[in-house]
Every structure is written in C-alpha cells, then in structure tokens.
N, C-alpha and C positions, 0 to 999 in steps of 0.2 A: 628795042627797049622802050621807045616812045609809045608804041601801041600797048605794051603791057602796062606801063605807068598810066596812060590814058584810060585803059580798061579798068584799072584798080580805082582810080579817082571817080570814074563814072559809076561804078558799082557802089561805092561809098555814098555818093550823092543820091543815087536812086534808093538806097536802103533808108536814108534819112527821110526822104520825101515820102516813101511808102509808110514808114513808121508814123510820121506826123499825120498823114491823110487817112490812114486806115487802122487806127487804133494804137499807135505808139504812146499817145497821151491818155489812153482810156483809163477809166477809174476801176474801182473794184466791183465785180459782179455780185449782186445781192438779191435776196428774195424777201417777200413779205406775204404772209398768208392770212386770209380771213376765213374763219370756220363757222359755218352756220349749222348748229345741231338741233334747230327747232323745226317744227312742221310748217312754218310759214316763211315767206321771203324776208330778207333783212337788208338794211342799208347800213354800211359801215363807213365812217369817216376815218381814213387812215391818219394816225397822228403825224403832224408835220415834224415831229422829232424822229420818226421812222423813215419817211420818204420826204426829203427836203425840197420845198419849192424853189425854183430858180437855180437849182444846183444839180439835182438828180435827173436822170433821163430814163424814161420807161422804154424797155426793150420789147415787152409783150406780157401776156397773161394767159392763164388757162384755168379750166374748171373740171373738177371730177366730183363724183358723188361721194358723200361721206358714208362709207360702207358700214353702217351701223344697223342694217337689217330693216330700216324703215323706208317709206316712200321718199324719193328724191326728185326734185325739180331742177334739172341740170341746165340752168340759164344764168347768164351774167351780163352786166353792163358796167363799164368803167368810165368815170367822168373825171375831168380836171376841175375839181370843185372841193370845197371844204365844208359844205352844208348838205343836209339831207334833202334839200329842195331839188337837187340835181339840175341846177340852172347853168352849170359850166359846160365846157366842150365835151361831147361824147367821144371818148378815145376808141371805143369799140364795144361790140356786144356779140354774143353768140350763144349757141345751145348745143349740148352734147346729146348723142343718142344714148339709149339705155345701155348701161354696162360699159360705156366708153368715156373718153374725155374729149374736150375741145380746147384748142389753143389758138392764139393769135400772136404772131411775131411781126413787128413793124419792120418795113424795109430800111428804116433808119431810126435811130433813137429819138423818142419824142420828149420834148422839154416839158417839165412840170411847172406850170405858171402859178397855180393857186394851192394845189394839194390833190389828193386822190380820194375819191369816194367810190365805193363798190356796192352795187346792188346785185344781190344773188338770190337764187331760188332756195327752197327748203332742203336741208340736209346736204349741203355742198361745201366743197373746199376750193377757194380761189387762191391762186398763187400769182403774185405780181413779180415780174422779173425786171430789175432796174440796175442802172449803173451809177455808182456813187462817184461824182466828179471831184 
C-alpha cells in the first residue's frame, strides 16, 4: 500500500514539475503576417500593440512567395527593433528557393525587448509565430 501511495504522490509531483518547466504556464500561440505585394523590398515595423515588447516571446518565422504571378525575392531578416534603421538584435535571416518556403524555429522562445521589425524581399509573405504571455 505504501508503494502505491508513494507512486501516486510521485506521479503528481512529476506532472506538476513537467507542466511548469515545459509549457504548463505557456500563453496563447499567435501569428502576425507582413505581406509585401510590391516589386521592391520592404521594411515593416510591427506595431507594439500586435506583438508586445517584454511580454511576448518569438517562437519562429517563415517566408513564402506571394503567389500573384510576379517575380518574388524570397528573403527575410527579423530584428528586435522598432525602427527602420535595423540597429537592434538580428533574430534571424534566411532565403527560400524558388517555389518553396523557408522557416526558422528557435530552440527556445526568444524574448522581445523592443519590438519586431521585418525586412523582406519583393512579393513575399512573412509569418511571425509568437506566444502571448
């Protein structure tokens, strides 16, 4: 009887520890898209009312071409910045092959200190994946 009771107590403790360490207090999974329909690159400052600095955590991002029948430059760079000068931390950059997509997932959620600025190629769609804390 002691072994059964001890096993039950240990499984409850382990489940609470697991929930707290690996996502039990996780927030809501959300996305934000920037769409460039022009034939030139664009820099977008994501509003701090969409991705909250010091609260939200970036999980990753990806890029696909905007399938509108025109030339697409499938590259992206994401910064922890609120200006178009791109002086903040570079969170990642990448490029997709023609007719495909490219994505980056962080091994752990990245804190947003200032805000998010996205620099992207012509005729592309960038999706930012984040967790609302």
